[in-house]
C-alpha positions as CSV (number, residue, x, y, z in Angstrom):
1,M,164.6,-16.6,113.3
2,A,163.8,-13.5,111.3
3,L,161.9,-10.9,113.3
4,T,159.4,-10.5,110.5
5,R,158.5,-14.2,110.4
6,R,158.4,-14.5,114.1
7,L,156.5,-11.5,115.3
8,R,154.8,-9.7,112.4
9,P,151.1,-10.7,111.9
10,Q,149.6,-9.8,108.6
11,A,147.2,-7.4,110.1
12,T,150.1,-5.4,111.5
13,A,151.9,-5.4,108.2
14,A,148.8,-4.0,106.5
15,K,148.5,-1.3,109.2
16,V,152.1,-0.2,109.0
17,G,152.3,-0.2,105.2
18,A,151.2,3.4,104.6
19,P,150.1,6.4,106.7
20,S,146.5,7.3,107.2
21,K,145.2,10.3,105.3
22,R,144.5,12.2,108.5
23,R,148.1,11.6,109.7
24,A,149.6,12.6,106.4
25,K,147.6,15.8,106.4
26,R,148.6,16.6,109.9
27,V,152.3,16.3,109.0
28,H,151.9,18.8,106.2
29,K,150.1,21.2,108.6
30,R,153.0,21.5,111.0
31,S,154.7,24.8,111.2
32,V,157.8,23.3,112.8
33,A,158.9,19.7,112.5
34,V,158.3,17.5,115.6
35,S,160.1,14.4,116.5
36,N,157.4,11.9,115.7
37,V,157.1,12.7,112.0
38,S,157.8,9.0,111.3
39,D,154.6,7.6,112.8
40,G,153.1,7.2,109.4
41,G,155.0,3.9,108.8
42,S,157.7,2.5,106.7
43,T,156.3,3.5,103.3
44,F,156.0,7.1,104.3
45,L,159.6,7.0,105.7
46,N,161.0,5.6,102.5
47,E,159.2,8.2,100.5
48,R,160.4,11.0,102.8
49,R,164.0,9.7,102.7
50,G,163.9,9.4,98.9
51,A,162.5,12.9,98.6
52,G,165.3,14.3,100.6
53,G,163.0,16.0,103.0
54,S,160.8,17.8,100.5
55,D,157.9,18.0,102.9
56,K,156.3,21.5,102.6
57,A,156.0,22.1,106.3
58,S,156.1,25.9,106.8
59,T,158.7,27.5,109.0
60,E,159.7,31.0,109.9
61,S,160.6,33.4,107.2
62,N,164.2,33.5,106.0
63,D,164.9,36.8,107.5
64,E,163.9,35.6,110.9
65,V,165.8,32.3,110.9
66,V,169.0,33.5,109.3
67,A,171.4,36.4,110.2
68,P,174.7,38.5,109.5
69,A,178.2,39.8,110.2
70,G,179.7,43.0,108.9
71,E,182.2,44.6,106.5
72,E,185.2,43.0,108.4
73,L,183.7,39.5,108.1
74,Q,182.7,40.1,104.5
75,Q,186.4,41.0,103.7
76,Y,187.6,37.9,105.5
77,R,185.3,35.8,103.4
78,R,186.5,37.3,100.2
79,E,190.2,36.7,101.2
80,Q,189.7,33.2,102.4
81,L,187.4,31.8,99.8
82,D,189.5,29.5,97.5
83,T,187.1,26.6,97.0
84,P,185.4,26.5,93.6
85,K,181.6,26.5,93.8
86,D,181.1,23.2,92.0
87,E,183.1,21.3,94.6
88,T,180.5,22.0,97.3
89,E,177.3,21.1,95.5
90,T,174.5,19.5,97.3
91,G,175.5,16.0,98.4
92,S,179.2,16.5,97.5
93,S,181.7,14.8,99.7
94,G,184.2,17.6,99.3
95,P,187.8,17.1,98.2
96,E,189.2,13.8,97.1
97,T,190.0,11.5,100.1
98,Q,193.5,10.9,98.8
99,D,196.2,13.0,100.7
100,V,193.6,15.2,102.3
101,T,194.8,16.8,105.6
102,F,193.4,19.5,107.8
103,S,196.1,21.8,106.5
104,S,195.0,21.2,102.9
105,L,191.5,22.1,103.9
106,G,192.7,25.5,105.1
107,V,193.1,25.0,108.8
108,C,195.9,27.2,110.2
109,P,199.2,25.7,111.4
110,S,198.6,26.3,115.1
111,L,195.3,24.5,115.1
112,C,196.8,21.7,112.9
113,S,199.4,21.3,115.6
114,V,196.7,20.9,118.3
115,L,194.9,18.3,116.1
116,H,198.2,16.4,115.6
117,H,198.9,16.4,119.3
118,L,195.4,14.9,119.8
119,S,196.2,12.2,117.1
120,L,193.6,13.7,114.7
121,L,195.5,13.4,111.5
122,E,192.9,12.7,108.8
123,P,189.6,14.6,108.5
124,T,186.4,12.6,108.3
125,P,184.1,12.9,105.2
126,V,181.9,15.5,106.8
127,Q,184.9,17.5,107.8
128,R,186.4,17.3,104.3
129,C,183.3,18.8,102.7
130,S,182.3,21.3,105.4
131,L,185.6,22.9,106.6
132,P,186.4,24.7,103.4
133,L,183.0,26.3,103.5
134,G,183.1,27.1,107.3
135,L,186.6,28.5,107.2
136,S,185.8,30.8,104.3
137,G,182.7,32.2,106.1
138,H,180.1,30.4,104.1
139,D,176.9,28.8,105.4
140,F,176.2,25.1,105.2
141,C,173.9,22.4,106.4
142,A,175.7,19.1,107.2
143,I,173.9,15.8,107.9
144,A,176.2,13.0,108.9
145,P,176.0,10.0,111.2
146,T,176.9,10.3,114.9
147,G,180.5,10.0,115.8
148,T,181.9,11.5,112.6
149,G,183.3,14.7,114.1
150,K,180.7,17.2,113.3
151,T,181.7,19.4,116.3
152,L,185.0,20.3,114.7
153,C,183.1,21.4,111.6
154,Y,182.1,24.6,113.4
155,L,184.7,24.7,116.2
156,L,187.7,25.0,113.9
157,P,186.3,27.9,111.8
158,V,185.4,29.8,115.0
159,L,188.8,29.3,116.6
160,Q,190.6,30.2,113.4
161,R,188.9,33.5,113.2
162,I,190.1,34.2,116.7
163,Q,193.6,33.1,115.9
164,R,193.7,35.5,113.0
165,G,192.8,38.4,115.2
166,M,189.1,38.7,114.2
167,G,187.7,37.6,117.6
168,H,185.4,39.9,119.5
169,T,182.8,39.7,122.2
170,F,179.7,37.7,121.3
171,M,181.3,36.6,118.1
172,S,179.5,33.3,117.9
173,V,176.4,31.7,119.5
174,V,176.2,27.9,119.5
175,L,172.8,26.5,120.4
176,L,172.4,22.9,121.6
177,P,169.4,21.0,122.9
178,A,170.7,19.6,126.2
179,R,172.8,20.8,129.1
180,E,175.1,17.9,128.9
181,L,175.9,18.7,125.3
182,V,176.7,22.3,126.2
183,S,179.1,21.1,128.8
184,Q,180.7,18.6,126.4
185,V,181.2,21.2,123.6
186,G,182.5,23.6,126.2
187,E,185.2,21.1,127.2
188,Q,186.2,20.8,123.5
189,F,186.4,24.6,123.0
190,G,188.7,24.6,126.1
191,V,191.0,21.9,124.8
192,Y,191.3,23.4,121.3
193,G,191.3,27.0,122.2
194,Q,193.3,27.3,125.3
195,H,196.4,28.6,123.5
196,L,194.3,31.3,121.8
197,G,193.0,33.0,124.9
198,L,189.5,31.9,124.0
199,R,186.7,33.1,126.3
200,W,183.4,31.2,126.4
201,V,180.4,31.1,128.6
202,E,177.9,28.2,129.1
203,V,174.3,29.2,129.6
204,T,172.3,26.1,130.5
205,G,170.2,26.6,133.6
206,G,170.5,24.5,136.7
207,R,172.1,27.3,138.6
208,D,171.3,30.9,139.6
209,M,170.2,33.0,136.6
210,M,172.0,36.0,138.0
211,I,175.3,34.2,137.8
212,E,174.9,33.4,134.2
213,A,173.7,36.9,133.3
214,E,176.7,38.4,135.0
215,A,179.0,36.0,133.2
216,L,177.6,37.1,129.9
217,Q,178.1,40.8,130.7
218,Q,181.4,40.7,132.6
219,R,183.4,38.0,131.0
220,A,183.0,39.3,127.4
221,P,183.0,35.8,125.9
222,H,184.0,35.2,122.3
223,V,181.6,32.2,122.2
224,V,178.2,31.7,123.9
225,L,177.3,28.0,124.3
226,A,173.6,27.8,125.3
227,T,170.4,25.8,125.4
228,P,167.7,27.9,123.7
229,G,165.4,27.8,126.8
230,R,167.9,29.3,129.2
231,L,169.2,32.0,126.9
232,S,165.6,32.9,126.0
233,D,164.8,33.2,129.7
234,L,167.7,35.5,130.2
235,L,166.6,37.7,127.4
236,Q,163.0,37.8,128.7
237,R,164.1,38.6,132.2
238,E,166.3,41.4,130.9
239,R,163.5,42.7,128.8
240,G,161.2,42.7,131.8
241,L,163.7,44.5,134.1
242,V,164.5,47.1,131.5
243,E,160.8,47.6,130.8
244,A,160.1,48.2,134.5
245,E,162.9,50.7,134.7
246,A,161.6,52.5,131.6
247,I,158.2,52.8,133.1
248,A,159.5,53.9,136.4
249,A,161.8,56.5,134.9
250,P,159.1,59.1,133.9
251,I,157.4,58.7,137.3
252,A,160.6,59.6,139.0
253,S,161.2,62.4,136.6
254,D,157.7,63.8,137.2
255,S,158.3,63.7,141.0
256,E,161.5,65.6,140.7
257,G,159.9,68.2,138.4
258,E,157.1,68.8,141.0
259,A,159.6,69.1,143.8
260,G,161.6,71.7,141.9
261,N,158.6,73.5,140.5
262,T,159.7,72.4,137.0
263,T,158.1,70.3,134.3
264,S,159.8,67.5,132.4
265,N,159.6,67.7,128.6
266,R,160.8,64.1,128.3
267,T,157.5,62.5,129.0
268,S,154.5,62.1,126.7
269,G,150.9,62.4,127.8
270,N,150.8,58.7,128.9
271,G,153.9,59.0,131.1
272,V,156.2,57.0,128.8
273,T,159.5,58.5,127.8
274,A,160.6,58.8,124.2
275,E,163.7,56.8,125.2
276,M,161.6,53.8,126.1
277,P,162.1,51.8,122.8
278,R,165.8,52.0,123.2
279,L,165.8,51.2,126.9
280,L,163.8,48.0,126.2
281,R,167.0,46.6,124.6
282,G,169.2,45.5,127.5
283,P,172.9,44.8,127.4
284,I,172.6,41.1,126.5
285,H,170.3,41.9,123.6
286,D,172.6,44.7,122.4
287,R,175.6,42.3,122.5
288,L,173.8,39.7,120.5
289,Q,173.7,42.2,117.7
290,A,177.4,41.6,117.3
291,V,177.1,37.9,116.5
292,D,178.9,36.9,113.3
293,C,178.2,33.2,113.4
294,L,175.2,31.2,114.6
295,V,175.5,27.4,115.0
296,L,172.6,25.0,115.5
297,D,174.1,21.7,116.6
298,E,171.5,18.9,116.5
299,A,169.5,21.2,114.2
300,D,166.7,18.8,113.6
301,R,165.9,18.8,117.3
302,L,166.3,22.5,117.8
303,L,163.9,23.2,114.9
304,S,161.2,21.1,116.6
305,E,158.1,22.5,118.2
306,E,159.6,22.0,121.7
307,F,162.2,24.8,121.0
308,G,160.1,26.8,118.6
309,P,159.1,29.8,120.8
310,D,162.5,30.2,122.4
311,L,164.3,29.9,119.1
312,R,162.1,32.5,117.5
313,L,162.8,35.0,120.4
314,L,166.6,34.4,120.1
315,L,166.6,34.8,116.3
316,S,164.7,38.1,116.6
317,S,167.6,39.3,118.8
318,L,170.3,38.3,116.3
319,P,171.4,40.1,113.1
320,T,169.7,38.8,109.9
321,S,171.6,36.6,107.4
322,S,171.2,39.3,104.8
323,A,173.5,41.4,106.9
324,G,176.3,38.8,106.7
325,R,175.9,36.5,109.6
326,Q,177.2,33.0,109.0
327,T,174.7,30.2,109.8
328,L,175.9,26.6,110.3
329,L,173.4,23.7,110.7
330,L,174.6,20.3,111.8
331,S,172.6,17.1,112.5
332,A,172.8,13.3,112.5
333,S,169.3,13.1,111.0
334,S,167.0,15.1,108.8
335,S,163.6,16.6,109.5
336,P,161.1,18.4,107.3
337,A,161.8,21.7,109.2
338,L,165.5,21.3,108.6
339,M,165.1,20.7,104.9
340,Q,162.6,23.6,104.6
341,L,165.2,25.9,106.2
342,Q,168.0,24.8,104.0
343,Q,165.8,25.2,100.9
344,Q,164.9,28.7,102.0
345,F,168.6,29.6,101.8
346,G,169.1,27.7,98.6
347,D,171.8,25.3,97.5
348,S,174.1,28.1,96.2
349,R,173.9,30.0,99.5
350,M,173.7,27.0,102.0
351,P,174.9,23.8,100.4
352,L,173.3,20.6,101.8
353,L,176.3,18.4,102.6
354,L,175.5,14.6,102.7
355,P,178.9,13.0,102.7
356,E,177.5,9.6,103.8
357,K,174.0,9.7,102.3
358,E,173.1,6.1,103.0
359,A,174.8,5.6,106.3
360,K,172.4,6.6,109.0
361,C,174.2,4.5,111.6
362,P,177.9,3.8,112.1
363,P,179.1,1.2,109.7
364,L,180.6,-1.1,112.4
365,L,177.5,-1.2,114.5
366,Q,175.6,-4.4,114.8
367,H,171.8,-4.2,115.3
368,R,170.2,-7.0,117.3
369,Y,166.9,-7.8,119.1
370,I,165.7,-10.0,121.9
371,F,162.1,-11.0,122.1
372,V,161.2,-10.1,125.7
373,P,157.7,-9.9,127.3
374,A,157.2,-6.4,128.7
375,A,157.0,-7.6,132.3
376,M,160.3,-9.5,132.0
377,R,162.5,-6.6,130.8
378,G,164.2,-6.2,134.2
379,V,164.9,-9.9,134.4
380,Y,166.5,-9.9,130.9
381,V,168.6,-6.8,131.6
382,L,170.1,-8.4,134.6
383,H,170.7,-11.7,132.8
384,L,172.3,-9.9,129.9
385,L,174.6,-8.0,132.2
386,Q,175.7,-11.2,133.9
387,Q,176.8,-12.9,130.6
388,E,180.0,-12.4,128.8
389,P,181.1,-10.3,127.1
390,F,178.6,-7.9,128.6
391,A,179.7,-8.6,132.2
392,S,183.0,-6.9,131.5
393,Q,181.9,-4.3,129.1
394,R,180.6,-0.7,129.3
395,G,177.2,0.2,128.0
396,I,174.1,2.4,128.1
397,I,170.5,1.2,128.9
398,F,167.9,3.5,127.4
399,S,164.4,3.6,129.0
400,G,161.4,5.5,127.7
401,S,160.4,7.4,130.9
402,V,161.9,9.1,133.9
403,R,160.1,6.8,136.3
404,K,161.2,3.6,134.6
405,T,164.8,4.9,134.3
406,Q,165.1,5.6,138.0
407,Q,163.3,2.4,139.0
408,L,165.6,0.2,136.9
409,A,168.8,2.0,138.0
410,T,167.8,1.7,141.7
411,A,166.9,-2.0,141.3
412,L,170.3,-2.7,139.5
413,Q,172.1,-0.9,142.3
414,Q,170.3,-3.2,144.8
415,L,171.7,-6.1,142.8
416,E,175.2,-4.6,143.0
417,V,175.4,-3.7,139.4
418,D,177.9,-0.9,138.9
419,C,175.7,1.7,137.4
420,V,174.5,5.4,137.5
421,C,171.5,7.0,135.9
422,I,170.6,10.3,134.3
423,H,167.3,11.9,133.5
424,S,165.6,15.3,133.6
425,L,164.4,15.1,137.2
426,L,167.9,15.0,138.6
427,Q,169.4,18.2,139.7
428,Q,172.2,19.6,137.5
429,H,175.0,18.7,139.8
430,Q,173.7,15.1,140.0
431,R,173.6,14.8,136.3
432,V,177.1,16.2,136.0
433,A,178.4,13.8,138.7
434,A,176.7,10.8,137.0
435,L,178.3,11.6,133.6
436,K,181.7,12.2,135.2
437,A,181.6,8.9,137.0
438,F,180.6,7.1,133.8
439,R,183.1,8.9,131.6
440,S,186.0,8.2,134.0
441,E,185.0,4.5,134.0
442,H,184.3,4.4,137.7
443,K,180.9,3.1,136.7
444,R,180.4,0.8,133.7
445,I,176.6,1.0,133.1
446,L,174.6,4.2,132.5
447,V,170.8,4.0,132.7
448,A,169.3,7.0,130.9
449,T,166.3,8.6,129.2
450,D,166.8,10.2,125.8
451,V,168.5,13.2,127.5
452,A,171.6,11.1,126.9
453,A,170.7,10.1,123.4
454,R,172.1,13.0,121.4
455,G,175.6,14.2,120.8
456,L,177.3,12.9,123.9
457,D,180.7,11.4,123.3
458,L,181.1,8.6,125.8
459,P,184.5,6.9,125.4
460,N,185.0,3.1,125.1
461,L,181.3,2.3,125.0
462,D,180.7,-1.3,123.8
463,F,176.9,-1.7,123.7
464,V,173.6,0.1,123.8
465,V,170.4,-1.6,125.1
466,N,166.9,-0.2,124.3
467,L,164.4,-1.5,126.8
468,Q,161.8,-0.8,124.1
469,P,162.1,0.4,120.5
470,P,161.4,4.1,120.3
471,K,158.4,5.3,118.4
472,E,160.5,7.5,116.2
473,P,163.3,5.9,114.2
474,E,165.4,9.0,114.4
475,V,165.6,8.6,118.2
476,Y,166.8,5.0,117.6
477,V,169.6,6.4,115.4
478,H,170.7,8.9,118.0
479,R,170.6,6.3,120.8
480,V,172.6,3.6,119.1
481,G,175.0,6.3,117.8
482,R,176.5,6.5,121.3
483,T,178.5,3.3,120.4
484,A,180.6,2.3,117.4
485,R,182.0,5.8,117.2
486,A,185.2,6.9,115.4
487,G,185.8,3.6,113.6
488,R,185.2,1.4,116.6
489,K,182.9,-1.6,116.7
490,G,179.6,-1.6,118.7
491,L,176.5,-3.5,119.4
492,A,172.9,-2.3,119.8
493,I,170.3,-4.6,121.4
494,T,166.6,-3.8,121.4
495,F,164.1,-5.6,123.6
496,V,160.9,-6.3,121.7
497,D,157.5,-7.6,122.6
498,P,154.5,-8.1,120.2
499,A,153.2,-4.6,120.8
500,D,156.5,-3.2,119.5
501,V,156.5,-4.8,116.1
502,A,155.4,-1.7,114.2
503,A,158.0,0.4,115.8
504,V,160.7,-2.1,115.0
505,H,159.8,-2.2,111.3
506,R,159.8,1.6,111.1
507,V,163.4,1.5,112.5
508,E,164.4,-1.2,110.0
509,S,162.9,0.8,107.1
510,Y,164.6,4.0,108.2
511,I,168.1,2.6,108.7
512,G,167.9,0.2,105.7
513,R,168.9,-2.8,107.8
514,R,167.2,-5.6,109.5
515,L,167.7,-6.3,113.2
516,E,169.1,-9.8,113.8
517,E,168.2,-12.0,116.7
518,Q,170.6,-11.9,119.7
519,P,171.3,-15.4,121.0
520,L,171.3,-15.8,124.8
521,P,172.5,-18.8,126.8
522,P,170.0,-20.9,128.7
523,L,168.4,-18.7,131.3
524,G,168.4,-19.8,135.0
525,I,165.0,-18.2,135.2
526,A,164.0,-19.0,138.7
527,R,167.1,-17.4,140.4
528,V,167.1,-14.3,138.2
529,V,163.4,-13.7,138.5
530,R,163.6,-14.0,142.3
531,D,166.5,-11.7,142.6
532,V,165.0,-9.1,140.2
533,L,161.6,-9.1,141.9
534,S,163.1,-8.6,145.3
535,A,165.3,-5.8,144.0
536,E,162.3,-4.1,142.3
537,V,160.3,-4.2,145.5
538,K,163.1,-2.6,147.5
539,A,163.6,0.0,144.8
540,A,159.9,0.9,144.7
541,E,159.9,1.3,148.5
542,K,162.9,3.5,148.4
543,L,161.5,5.7,145.7
544,R,158.2,6.0,147.4
545,A,159.9,6.9,150.7
546,N,162.0,9.7,149.2
547,G,159.1,11.2,147.2
548,F,160.4,10.5,143.8
549,N,157.3,8.7,142.6
550,Q,155.2,11.8,143.4
551,K,157.6,14.1,141.5
552,A,157.7,11.7,138.5
553,E,153.9,11.6,138.4
554,I,153.7,15.4,138.4
555,Y,156.3,15.6,135.7
556,E,154.7,12.9,133.5
557,T,151.3,14.5,133.9
558,A,152.7,17.9,132.7
559,Q,154.4,16.1,129.7
560,R,151.1,14.5,128.7
561,E,149.3,17.8,129.0
562,Y,151.9,19.5,126.9
563,R,151.6,16.8,124.2
564,R,147.8,17.1,124.3
565,L,147.9,20.9,123.9
566,R,150.4,20.5,121.1
567,R,148.1,18.1,119.2
568,K,145.2,20.4,119.7
569,R,147.1,23.4,118.4
570,R,148.1,21.4,115.3
571,S,144.6,20.2,114.7
572,N,143.4,23.8,114.8
573,A,146.1,25.0,112.5
């Protein structure tokens, strides 16, 4: 039975049809795009998709968001540029697909050998249109579905520059929105760059800040892989320490002058030295001035309000684009802020690459739904995992909150389901261990919040389950993109109750496909309900005893307050 016929009352259809005036105005007021831009409904989504992100949301100035390289890089660009301009126009898919290889795109023989060894013989559409630009030192903004190899679009240009003897300390900064993504990209840099003597540092938090600061200063990395928050924290900490030293210096100098009956001519009337502006720039800040290439991976997320303050601080510490810095933006979905930034560069300077315009999800991914009352989600999860083929397959179950994620994972473990969980309240070593166990196939089910929704490459993943459709269709695209990657088949199942109808129709409108009903065999309801209720009670007792519920409540309260303040700030804008 079609979801629209079964669930959608006419009142709901009228409500979802178009955004309210107040909401539409609020979208246009935003200075940085936020993830729930799609709340206006299916009509607004279709208009936005058709307009190619022409929303006039204001962002930072071009000089602040973009940056430079130097004479050496400029010479490299002139030498390497051999792609006619008309082949990289907005929306172009690059060279013809016939007989296209990494070598024909300009990748050097040593890197082609590594790619061949890893059985990567044919570039994907997004790689075909972006690599000629990236390898020649040009900027680009690439939007392509998950699982299409966007990481190689910036990894290969960076490594090729090192291979050709142009590598230097702090050559590239790659910003990603999650620790797990930083770790994953770091592994790929290690695999592809081990024969080049590549040095890279991961700056993510979850460990002592001093260790990361020392690594940045002592290891002299070619590439810095970081989350904006942690790298921003390091810069602010450095700025604070250097400022304290700058203020203390004239005091010490005055004391020495008095002891030696001499006066210092280095201090002004207020006790601040003339050297202070220079001192406020610490070693990390100074090294960031050498950056030739800035990469924003998952750019739509990084340009959201959540990362706004940190990103502005980092960009103020980098060279500007007018000085020659290469800027690469990559994402699986668009956003008003991302489109605004690309338009500030202009198509001639930063082509917008849309090699697969209409494919927001992998082509071999099936989209299904199951009508489930909210109180019965745990029952249906267990029942689903007990049925073939799911009983022998690997999958991710996405939940909307930290508390529900941990409760479900604990209950499933009580029922002897082979699973681990990952969410933001886990310590870093716990998150790493959970992902390692799942990737190595020691565990077959991962229960997760949206911390695992973006960018993670999880091999041999057969299905994704959404306990509830996300409010933003972009989040749905990123979640289900964990399966059906690299030409494989996959299945996405979303649990739906009557309160979720509007969200489902936003998803359908955004991806351009309808969710089909997932058939289930007759349910032995009494046994499953009894087992799940018993497991949920035991899980609740366990989480209450170890203090998790209290921590989750504090975290969720802080999140609600943050969202409230964000709404207030937007309304006052």
